[in-house]
C-alpha positions in Angstrom: -77.0 -3.8 -49.5 -76.5 -5.3 -52.9 -72.9 -5.9 -54.0 -71.9 -4.0 -57.1 -68.8 -4.6 -59.2 -67.0 -2.1 -61.4 -64.0 -2.4 -63.5 -61.6 -0.7 -65.9 -61.1 -2.5 -69.1 -57.5 -3.3 -70.1 -58.4 -4.4 -73.6 -61.4 -4.8 -75.9 -63.8 -7.7 -75.5 -62.8 -11.2 -76.6 -65.0 -13.1 -79.0 -66.9 -14.6 -76.1 -67.6 -11.1 -74.7 -65.2 -11.1 -71.8 -62.8 -8.2 -71.2 -59.5 -8.4 -69.3 -59.7 -5.9 -66.5 -56.8 -3.8 -65.1 -58.8 -3.2 -61.9 -61.9 -4.5 -60.2 -63.8 -2.6 -57.5 -66.5 -4.2 -55.2 -68.9 -1.9 -53.5 -70.1 -4.2 -50.8 -70.9 -5.1 -47.2 -68.4 -6.9 -45.0 -70.7 -10.0 -45.1 -70.8 -10.1 -48.9 -67.0 -9.5 -49.1 -66.5 -12.5 -46.8 -68.8 -14.6 -49.0 -66.7 -13.6 -52.0 -63.5 -14.4 -50.3 -64.7 -17.8 -49.1 -65.9 -18.6 -52.6 -62.6 -17.7 -54.1 -60.8 -19.9 -51.6 -63.1 -22.9 -52.3 -62.6 -22.3 -56.0 -58.8 -22.3 -55.7 -59.0 -25.6 -53.8 -61.3 -27.1 -56.5 -58.9 -26.0 -59.2 -56.0 -27.6 -57.3 -58.0 -30.8 -56.9 -59.4 -31.1 -60.5 -56.7 -29.3 -62.5 -57.6 -28.8 -66.2 -60.9 -30.7 -65.7 -62.2 -27.7 -63.7 -64.4 -25.7 -66.0 -65.7 -22.7 -64.1 -67.7 -21.9 -61.0 -70.3 -19.2 -60.2 -70.8 -17.7 -56.8 -74.5 -17.4 -57.6 -74.7 -21.2 -58.0 -73.4 -22.0 -54.5 -76.3 -23.3 -52.4 -74.8 -22.2 -49.1 -74.8 -18.5 -50.2 -78.4 -17.8 -49.1 -78.0 -14.0 -49.2 -76.7 -14.1 -52.8 -79.7 -13.2 -55.0 -80.2 -13.7 -58.7 -80.1 -9.9 -59.2 -76.7 -9.6 -57.4 -73.4 -9.4 -59.3 -72.1 -12.9 -60.1 -68.5 -13.8 -59.5 -67.2 -16.5 -61.9 -63.9 -18.3 -61.5 -62.0 -20.3 -64.1 -58.4 -21.7 -64.1 -55.7 -19.8 -65.9 -55.0 -21.0 -69.4 
C-alpha cells in the first residue's frame, strides 16, 4: 500500500508554497507508519545535535528506507523558527 497524506489548510500558502496545516492525516500501513515515526525521531535527534545548522531532512532521502518509493508522499522535517 502506498502511503497517502491529506491535510486541512490553516492559512494560505506562504511565498515558498508551503501551507500551515491545522490537521494532517496519513492513510498508511503499520510498516510505513513505523518508518515515518522512526524518521521523525531521528530528525528530532539531529535537530538537537545540530541546532540552527540543521536545514531540513526528507524521509525519501533516507537510504535505509527501502520501501519508500519516489512516487510515495515525502515527509520533510525542519526545525521551528
